[in-house]
N, CA, C and O of each residue as an XYZ file, in Angstrom:
644
protein
N     -38.673      1.408    -27.346
C     -38.598      0.182    -26.561
C     -37.783      0.436    -25.303
O     -36.804      1.182    -25.312
N     -38.207     -0.195    -24.235
C     -37.395     -0.086    -23.024
C     -36.287     -1.139    -23.048
O     -36.230     -1.980    -23.945
N     -35.416     -1.078    -22.056
C     -34.244     -1.949    -22.016
C     -34.635     -3.424    -21.991
O     -34.032     -4.233    -22.696
N     -35.620     -3.777    -21.202
C     -36.054     -5.177    -21.096
C     -36.567     -5.689    -22.435
O     -36.254     -6.809    -22.840
N     -37.351     -4.869    -23.117
C     -37.872     -5.280    -24.426
C     -36.742     -5.471    -25.431
O     -36.773     -6.406    -26.232
N     -35.751     -4.592    -25.391
C     -34.598     -4.752    -26.285
C     -33.843     -6.032    -25.973
O     -33.402     -6.728    -26.888
N     -33.687     -6.352    -24.694
C     -32.993     -7.578    -24.305
C     -33.752     -8.814    -24.785
O     -33.154     -9.772    -25.275
N     -35.061     -8.780    -24.641
C     -35.888     -9.912    -25.098
C     -35.719    -10.099    -26.598
O     -35.483    -11.217    -27.056
N     -35.834     -9.032    -27.363
C     -35.725     -9.125    -28.827
C     -34.305     -9.546    -29.256
O     -34.137    -10.286    -30.224
N     -33.302     -9.068    -28.529
C     -31.912     -9.399    -28.873
C     -31.616    -10.875    -28.652
O     -30.713    -11.431    -29.277
N     -32.373    -11.508    -27.765
C     -32.122    -12.919    -27.447
C     -33.236    -13.858    -27.891
O     -33.203    -15.054    -27.602
N     -34.210    -13.316    -28.585
C     -35.361    -14.129    -28.994
C     -34.975    -15.151    -30.062
O     -34.360    -14.803    -31.070
N     -35.339    -16.413    -29.835
C     -35.060    -17.426    -30.859
C     -35.960    -17.254    -32.093
O     -35.732    -17.890    -33.122
N     -36.972    -16.402    -31.986
C     -37.879    -16.158    -33.104
C     -37.331    -15.101    -34.073
O     -37.865    -14.913    -35.166
N     -36.265    -14.420    -33.658
C     -35.629    -13.431    -34.542
C     -34.414    -14.060    -35.198
O     -33.695    -14.843    -34.578
N     -34.186    -13.706    -36.474
C     -32.995    -14.214    -37.147
C     -31.750    -13.497    -36.593
O     -31.876    -12.529    -35.843
N     -30.575    -13.964    -36.956
C     -29.318    -13.403    -36.450
C     -29.167    -11.919    -36.725
O     -28.680    -11.173    -35.876
N     -29.585    -11.485    -37.916
C     -29.480    -10.066    -38.273
C     -30.354     -9.215    -37.354
O     -29.924     -8.165    -36.877
N     -31.565     -9.665    -37.111
C     -32.486     -8.920    -36.249
C     -31.990     -8.897    -34.810
O     -32.046     -7.863    -34.144
N     -31.502    -10.045    -34.331
C     -30.947    -10.089    -32.977
C     -29.778     -9.109    -32.848
O     -29.660     -8.394    -31.852
N     -28.929     -9.088    -33.858
C     -27.770     -8.177    -33.831
C     -28.230     -6.717    -33.837
O     -27.655     -5.882    -33.139
N     -29.263     -6.411    -34.621
C     -29.817     -5.058    -34.639
C     -30.241     -4.640    -33.228
O     -29.914     -3.540    -32.782
N     -30.966     -5.513    -32.527
C     -31.433     -5.178    -31.175
C     -30.269     -5.101    -30.180
O     -30.299     -4.291    -29.253
N     -29.265     -5.925    -30.367
C     -28.074     -5.831    -29.495
C     -27.386     -4.474    -29.664
O     -26.965     -3.859    -28.685
N     -27.279     -4.021    -30.895
C     -26.678     -2.712    -31.165
C     -27.517     -1.589    -30.555
O     -26.977     -0.640    -29.987
N     -28.841     -1.705    -30.675
C     -29.724     -0.705    -30.069
C     -29.555     -0.680    -28.555
O     -29.567      0.381    -27.932
N     -29.399     -1.865    -27.977
C     -29.206     -1.980    -26.529
C     -27.886     -1.328    -26.112
O     -27.837     -0.618    -25.107
N     -26.825     -1.561    -26.871
C     -25.526     -0.929    -26.582
C     -25.627      0.589    -26.652
O     -25.155      1.293    -25.760
N     -26.245      1.088    -27.721
C     -26.393      2.543    -27.890
C     -27.185      3.141    -26.734
O     -26.831      4.190    -26.194
N     -28.251      2.462    -26.371
C     -29.095      2.968    -25.281
C     -28.306      2.982    -23.975
O     -28.396      3.944    -23.213
N     -27.548      1.946    -23.712
C     -26.760      1.865    -22.495
C     -25.723      2.977    -22.461
O     -25.565      3.641    -21.437
N     -25.008      3.193    -23.574
C     -23.996      4.257    -23.616
C     -24.642      5.631    -23.509
O     -24.123      6.504    -22.813
N     -25.760      5.834    -24.185
C     -26.439      7.125    -24.098
C     -26.913      7.396    -22.678
O     -26.800      8.521    -22.192
N     -27.442      6.381    -22.008
C     -27.884      6.543    -20.624
C     -26.694      6.878    -19.725
O     -26.785      7.756    -18.866
N     -25.580      6.173    -19.928
C     -24.415      6.436    -19.092
C     -23.859      7.831    -19.362
O     -23.497      8.545    -18.428
N     -23.791      8.215    -20.613
C     -23.295      9.540    -20.965
C     -24.158     10.625    -20.323
O     -23.635     11.621    -19.823
N     -25.457     10.438    -20.335
C     -26.356     11.406    -19.702
C     -26.129     11.433    -18.193
O     -26.117     12.505    -17.587
N     -25.950     10.263    -17.584
C     -25.664     10.185    -16.152
C     -24.377     10.935    -15.822
O     -24.325     11.696    -14.856
N     -23.346     10.719    -16.625
C     -22.065     11.400    -16.403
C     -22.250     12.903    -16.492
O     -21.727     13.642    -15.658
N     -22.977     13.356    -17.480
C     -23.208     14.797    -17.639
C     -23.919     15.374    -16.418
O     -23.579     16.464    -15.958
N     -24.894     14.655    -15.899
C     -25.662     15.132    -14.747
C     -24.815     15.170    -13.469
O     -25.093     15.954    -12.561
N     -23.787     14.328    -13.403
C     -22.970     14.261    -12.189
C     -21.635     14.979    -12.348
O     -20.713     14.753    -11.565
N     -21.526     15.838    -13.350
C     -20.301     16.602    -13.597
C     -20.512     18.047    -13.148
O     -21.575     18.627    -13.372
N     -19.504     18.614    -12.520
C     -19.618     19.993    -12.035
C     -19.726     20.972    -13.199
O     -19.250     20.708    -14.303
N     -20.360     22.100    -12.928
C     -20.553     23.129    -13.956
C     -19.222     23.615    -14.548
O     -19.143     23.775    -15.766
N     -18.159     23.861    -13.740
C     -16.901     24.298    -14.353
C     -16.280     23.258    -15.291
O     -15.499     23.607    -16.176
N     -16.628     21.987    -15.097
C     -16.110     20.938    -15.985
C     -16.855     20.882    -17.306
O     -16.352     20.314    -18.276
N     -18.043     21.462    -17.359
C     -18.871     21.394    -18.567
C     -18.884     22.682    -19.377
O     -19.164     22.656    -20.575
N     -18.587     23.805    -18.741
C     -18.797     25.093    -19.391
C     -17.574     25.985    -19.190
O     -17.185     26.284    -18.061
N     -16.978     26.402    -20.303
C     -15.760     27.216    -20.223
C     -15.978     28.513    -19.451
O     -15.131     28.904    -18.649
N     -17.095     29.177    -19.684
C     -17.356     30.455    -19.003
C     -17.435     30.256    -17.495
O     -16.909     31.067    -16.733
N     -18.086     29.190    -17.065
C     -18.169     28.891    -15.636
C     -16.778     28.567    -15.090
O     -16.420     28.997    -13.993
N     -15.995     27.803    -15.864
C     -14.633     27.471    -15.450
C     -13.784     28.740    -15.346
O     -13.024     28.895    -14.390
N     -13.904     29.635    -16.305
C     -13.130     30.881    -16.280
C     -13.500     31.715    -15.058
O     -12.631     32.317    -14.427
N     -14.780     31.751    -14.726
C     -15.228     32.467    -13.533
C     -14.631     31.833    -12.283
O     -14.182     32.534    -11.376
N     -14.627     30.503    -12.241
C     -14.047     29.803    -11.086
C     -12.554     30.097    -10.978
O     -12.047     30.334     -9.882
N     -11.847     30.083    -12.109
C     -10.419     30.424    -12.091
C     -10.213     31.825    -11.537
O      -9.315     32.052    -10.727
N     -11.044     32.763    -11.976
C     -10.927     34.144    -11.499
C     -11.157     34.218     -9.990
O     -10.441     34.934     -9.289
N     -12.150     33.483     -9.488
C     -12.407     33.441     -8.039
C     -11.202     32.881     -7.288
O     -10.778     33.433     -6.273
N     -10.665     31.794     -7.794
C      -9.510     31.173     -7.138
C      -8.310     32.113     -7.132
O      -7.640     32.272     -6.112
N      -8.047     32.731     -8.272
C      -6.917     33.656     -8.372
C      -7.112     34.849     -7.432
O      -6.158     35.307     -6.805
N      -8.342     35.350     -7.334
C      -8.630     36.491     -6.447
C      -8.380     36.130     -4.988
O      -8.080     36.998     -4.169
N      -8.506     34.842     -4.668
C      -8.269     34.378     -3.301
C      -6.842     33.907     -3.078
O      -6.539     33.314     -2.043
N      -5.961     34.166     -4.043
C      -4.549     33.860     -3.862
C      -4.081     32.517     -4.398
O      -2.931     32.131     -4.189
N      -4.951     31.813     -5.078
C      -4.561     30.527     -5.656
C      -3.806     30.754     -6.953
O      -4.264     31.499     -7.819
N      -2.670     30.127     -7.090
C      -1.912     30.188     -8.330
C      -2.411     29.049     -9.225
O      -1.752     28.020     -9.370
N      -3.580     29.256     -9.814
C      -4.287     28.204    -10.531
C      -3.494     27.653    -11.704
O      -3.428     26.438    -11.890
N      -2.893     28.527    -12.494
C      -2.176     28.037    -13.677
C      -0.983     27.172    -13.278
O      -0.740     26.131    -13.888
N      -0.247     27.594    -12.268
C       0.909     26.803    -11.844
C       0.463     25.507    -11.163
O       1.111     24.472    -11.315
N      -0.632     25.561    -10.421
C      -1.169     24.368     -9.774
C      -1.622     23.345    -10.818
O      -1.364     22.149    -10.680
N      -2.295     23.828    -11.858
C      -2.704     22.935    -12.953
C      -1.498     22.374    -13.699
O      -1.463     21.192    -14.044
N      -0.515     23.228    -13.943
C       0.712     22.761    -14.604
C       1.324     21.622    -13.796
O       1.709     20.594    -14.352
N       1.411     21.813    -12.482
C       1.997     20.797    -11.611
C       1.167     19.515    -11.619
O       1.713     18.427    -11.797
N      -0.137     19.634    -11.429
C      -0.995     18.449    -11.334
C      -0.993     17.641    -12.624
O      -0.843     16.419    -12.599
N      -1.161     18.329    -13.752
C      -1.194     17.623    -15.031
C       0.179     17.057    -15.383
O       0.288     15.944    -15.896
N       1.223     17.833    -15.103
C       2.577     17.366    -15.396
C       2.985     16.188    -14.543
O       3.589     15.241    -15.046
N       2.662     16.227    -13.242
C       2.988     15.096    -12.361
C       2.293     13.823    -12.834
O       2.891     12.747    -12.853
N       1.046     13.956    -13.209
C       0.306     12.793    -13.694
C       0.931     12.244    -14.969
O       1.126     11.035    -15.094
N       1.239     13.104    -15.896
C       1.804     12.666    -17.179
C       3.171     12.030    -16.997
O       3.432     10.948    -17.524
N       4.046     12.699    -16.253
C       5.407     12.176    -16.088
C       5.428     10.919    -15.229
O       6.237     10.022    -15.466
N       4.549     10.845    -14.236
C       4.453      9.617    -13.440
C       3.991      8.467    -14.318
O       4.447      7.333    -14.163
N       3.084      8.765    -15.239
C       2.633      7.748    -16.192
C       3.766      7.262    -17.079
O       3.857      6.070    -17.371
N       4.638      8.180    -17.515
C       5.774      7.777    -18.341
C       6.744      6.901    -17.554
O       7.250      5.909    -18.077
N       7.003      7.264    -16.300
C       7.864      6.452    -15.434
C       7.234      5.069    -15.224
O       7.910      4.046    -15.328
N       5.943      5.057    -14.931
C       5.225      3.807    -14.701
C       5.229      2.924    -15.938
O       5.321      1.701    -15.829
N       5.129      3.528    -17.100
C       5.146      2.763    -18.352
C       6.438      1.973    -18.505
O       6.407      0.814    -18.919
N       7.564      2.581    -18.180
C       8.850      1.884    -18.269
C       8.887      0.735    -17.260
O       9.296     -0.378    -17.591
N       8.456      1.015    -16.026
C       8.439     -0.034    -14.997
C       7.533     -1.184    -15.426
O       7.904     -2.350    -15.292
N       6.346     -0.861    -15.941
C       5.402     -1.889    -16.394
C       6.034     -2.782    -17.461
O       5.913     -4.006    -17.416
N       6.703     -2.153    -18.408
C       7.303     -2.941    -19.489
C       8.437     -3.820    -18.982
O       8.635     -4.927    -19.483
N       9.188     -3.333    -17.987
C      10.263     -4.147    -17.407
C       9.666     -5.319    -16.636
O      10.106     -6.457    -16.804
N       8.683     -5.059    -15.802
C       8.139     -6.093    -14.918
C       7.252     -7.087    -15.670
O       7.340     -8.292    -15.432
N       6.400     -6.601    -16.572
C       5.383     -7.462    -17.163
C       5.587     -7.809    -18.637
O       4.965     -8.747    -19.136
N       6.441     -7.075    -19.339
C       6.501     -7.279    -20.782
C       7.890     -7.636    -21.302
O       8.134     -7.583    -22.508
N       8.790     -7.995    -20.411
C      10.083     -8.497    -20.850
C      11.119     -7.464    -21.222
O      12.193     -7.827    -21.700
N      10.839     -6.194    -21.021
C      11.838     -5.155    -21.300
C      12.991     -5.367    -20.313
O      12.746     -5.605    -19.130
N      14.226     -5.285    -20.769
C      15.340     -5.562    -19.847
C      15.551     -4.447    -18.821
O      15.357     -3.265    -19.105
N      15.947     -4.859    -17.635
C      16.377     -3.890    -16.621
C      17.860     -3.693    -16.881
O      18.700     -4.463    -16.416
N      18.161     -2.645    -17.634
C      19.548     -2.405    -18.019
C      19.877     -0.920    -17.868
O      19.034     -0.119    -17.464
N      21.098     -0.579    -18.196
C      21.575      0.794    -18.026
C      20.720      1.807    -18.796
O      20.422      2.884    -18.280
N      20.325      1.465    -20.032
C      19.516      2.384    -20.840
C      18.154      2.643    -20.202
O      17.692      3.783    -20.159
N      17.516      1.589    -19.709
C      16.184      1.757    -19.126
C      16.244      2.410    -17.751
O      15.337      3.157    -17.383
N      17.295      2.140    -16.989
C      17.484      2.844    -15.715
C      17.685      4.334    -16.001
O      17.123      5.181    -15.307
N      18.486      4.652    -17.023
C      18.692      6.044    -17.419
C      17.359      6.697    -17.789
O      17.080      7.827    -17.386
N      16.531      5.971    -18.566
C      15.224      6.487    -18.970
C      14.375      6.788    -17.736
O      13.762      7.853    -17.655
N      14.332      5.861    -16.771
C      13.536      6.088    -15.556
C      14.064      7.284    -14.767
O      13.281      8.060    -14.220
N      15.385      7.437    -14.706
C      15.966      8.583    -14.007
C      15.582      9.888    -14.692
O      15.311     10.886    -14.025
N      15.560      9.883    -16.006
C      15.149     11.084    -16.747
C      13.703     11.443    -16.425
O      13.376     12.616    -16.240
N      12.833     10.425    -16.359
C      11.428     10.675    -16.019
C      11.310     11.187    -14.586
O      10.488     12.063    -14.314
N      12.114     10.657    -13.668
C      12.104     11.154    -12.289
C      12.526     12.622    -12.242
O      12.001     13.394    -11.440
N      13.462     13.002    -13.089
C      13.854     14.407    -13.173
C      12.697     15.283    -13.606
O      12.502     16.375    -13.073
N      11.923     14.801    -14.582
C      10.737     15.549    -15.023
C       9.713     15.644    -13.895
O       9.081     16.684    -13.714
N       9.551     14.559    -13.137
C       8.634     14.566    -11.991
C       9.092     15.620    -10.987
O       8.269     16.363    -10.452
N      10.389     15.691    -10.729
C      10.923     16.695     -9.796
C      10.627     18.112    -10.293
O      10.307     18.994     -9.496
N      10.730     18.328    -11.588
C      10.452     19.642    -12.147
C       9.001     20.050    -11.842
O       8.734     21.183    -11.443
N       8.078     19.109    -12.037
C       6.674     19.402    -11.762
C       6.401     19.500    -10.260
O       5.515     20.248     -9.845
N       7.146     18.757     -9.442
C       7.041     18.932     -7.992
C       7.422     20.362     -7.613
O       6.759     20.992     -6.789
N       8.487     20.862     -8.217
C       8.910     22.239     -7.937
C       7.812     23.219     -8.327
O       7.599     24.214     -7.634
N       7.112     22.953     -9.428
C       5.973     23.797     -9.813
C       4.902     23.778     -8.716
O       4.338     24.814     -8.367
N       4.634     22.585     -8.181
C       3.635     22.459     -7.108
C       4.091     23.206     -5.858
O       3.294     23.889     -5.215
N       5.370     23.077     -5.512
C       5.888     23.788     -4.338
C       5.703     25.293     -4.500
O       5.281     25.976     -3.566
N       6.021     25.806     -5.686
C       5.865     27.241     -5.929
C       4.393     27.649     -5.871
O       4.059     28.687     -5.302
N       3.519     26.842     -6.454
C       2.090     27.159     -6.462
C       1.526     27.178     -5.044
O       0.619     27.953     -4.742
N       2.064     26.324     -4.176
C       1.566     26.217     -2.804
C       2.409     27.010     -1.805
O       2.185     26.939     -0.596
N       3.376     27.762     -2.320
C       4.270     28.564     -1.486
C       4.889     27.722     -0.373
O       4.796     28.055      0.808
N       5.520     26.631     -0.779
C       6.177     25.724      0.158
C       7.488     25.264     -0.447
O       7.902     25.768     -1.491
N       8.143     24.316      0.195
C       9.395     23.775     -0.329
C       9.480     22.296      0.018
O       8.670     21.766      0.778
N      10.469     21.657     -0.552
C      10.635     20.219     -0.394
C      10.821     19.846      1.073
O      10.252     18.857      1.535
N      11.601     20.617      1.802
C      11.871     20.302      3.205
C      10.585     20.320      4.034
O      10.366     19.429      4.855
N       9.728     21.334      3.825
C       8.473     21.400      4.574
C       7.596     20.184      4.285
O       6.985     19.619      5.192
N       7.540     19.790      3.021
C       6.718     18.645      2.638
C       7.287     17.360      3.239
O       6.534     16.509      3.710
N       8.610     17.219      3.223
C       9.222     16.033      3.843
C       8.926     15.989      5.339
O       8.587     14.935      5.877
N       9.053     17.123      6.002
C       8.755     17.179      7.444
C       7.299     16.801      7.713
O       7.015     16.050      8.646
N       6.387     17.313      6.908
C       4.970     16.985      7.081
C       4.727     15.493      6.870
O       3.940     14.879      7.590
N       5.400     14.919      5.890
C       5.221     13.504      5.602
C       5.783     12.638      6.729
O       5.172     11.641      7.112
N       6.939     13.015      7.256
C       7.518     12.277      8.386
C       6.578     12.345      9.586
O       6.358     11.338     10.259
N       6.027     13.517      9.855
C       5.081     13.682     10.964
C       3.849     12.802     10.765
O       3.400     12.138     11.698
N       3.306     12.799      9.549
C       2.118     12.000      9.248
C       2.397     10.506      9.424
O       1.617      9.799     10.061
N       3.503     10.030      8.862
C       3.802      8.598      8.929
C       4.216      8.166     10.329
O       3.956      7.032     10.729
N       4.856      9.058     11.075
C       5.219      8.738     12.461
C       3.961      8.573     13.312
O       3.910      7.704     14.183
N       2.954      9.398     13.064
C       1.689      9.265     13.789
C       0.961      7.992     13.364
O       0.335      7.332     14.193
N       1.039      7.646     12.088
C       0.356      6.445     11.585
C       1.010      5.176     12.105
O       0.322      4.213     12.446
N       2.335      5.172     12.168
C       3.091      3.990     12.605
C       3.858      4.340     13.877
O       5.054      4.623     13.822
N       3.172      4.322     15.030
C       3.781      4.804     16.275
C       5.023      4.017     16.706
O       5.837      4.531     17.473
N       5.177      2.807     16.238
C       6.366      2.027     16.617
C       7.525      2.279     15.653
O       8.604      1.709     15.814
N       7.304      3.114     14.674
C       8.372      3.489     13.758
C       8.616      2.527     12.621
O       9.579      2.687     11.870
N       7.757      1.523     12.478
C       7.899      0.568     11.373
C       6.539      0.336     10.740
O       5.502      0.559     11.364
N       6.558     -0.110      9.506
C       5.314     -0.390      8.784
C       4.505     -1.432      9.542
O       5.046     -2.401     10.075
N       3.204     -1.210      9.577
C       2.282     -2.151     10.200
C       1.049     -2.229      9.312
O       0.388     -1.220      9.069
N       0.743     -3.419      8.834
C      -0.372     -3.594      7.910
C      -1.691     -3.129      8.523
O      -2.522     -2.539      7.831
N      -1.887     -3.385      9.795
C      -3.120     -2.977     10.458
C      -3.301     -1.464     10.389
O      -4.358     -0.976      9.989
N      -2.255     -0.719     10.782
C      -2.357      0.745     10.774
C      -2.438      1.296      9.348
O      -3.019      2.356      9.114
N      -1.854      0.570      8.411
C      -1.928      0.994      7.017
C      -3.376      0.954      6.514
O      -3.804      1.832      5.766
N      -4.111     -0.056      6.927
C      -5.484     -0.234      6.473
C      -6.519      0.420      7.382
O      -7.624      0.722      6.931
N      -6.189      0.642      8.639
C      -7.138      1.169      9.617
C      -6.605      2.480     10.169
O      -6.015      2.521     11.249
N      -6.815      3.529      9.430
C      -6.253      4.824      9.784
C      -7.152      5.574     10.760
O      -8.371      5.400     10.787
N      -6.507      6.404     11.548
C      -7.238      7.252     12.483
C      -7.948      8.356     11.710
O      -7.570      8.690     10.587
N      -8.983      8.916     12.331
C      -9.702     10.014     11.697
C      -8.744     11.167     11.428
O      -7.951     11.533     12.295
N      -8.817     11.733     10.240
C      -7.950     12.843      9.866
C      -6.641     12.414      9.222
O      -5.904     13.258      8.711
N      -6.336     11.114      9.234
C      -5.111     10.611      8.602
C      -5.373     10.465      7.106
O      -6.062      9.546      6.664
N      -4.811     11.387      6.347
C      -5.029     11.374      4.898
C      -4.096     10.420      4.234
O      -4.131     10.272      3.012
């Protein structure tokens, strides 16, 4: 059955509740299977196949990329930022108190974030000062008057990442 036929049967007043539910389940399965197939088709080969990924890692390493350290940094920054965000979310939205213990917890997570930043700096052969200078240069170009401007924040010049 195609999707339209499943929808008709799932909502048909001529089918009993059990039959309607059966067709609804078939429709859900078909929708998920279609989406899963779509995702597979739009996923890069290194994301689907270990051998292809290993070859890509070898290519990157041969070209001077510190892939393992870069991955360590990227995955660690994401994880630790999530832990920091979780504490903030609970304070702001779920009634967790903003107190010395929770501030300490957030500071500890920021320390972990710094550790992974250092991994990224090493992987990219840079340092904190260079990154700060680049960021100041970028934001100074974005906000030529030296202060935040909503217009420039939303309407960036070409090349402004």
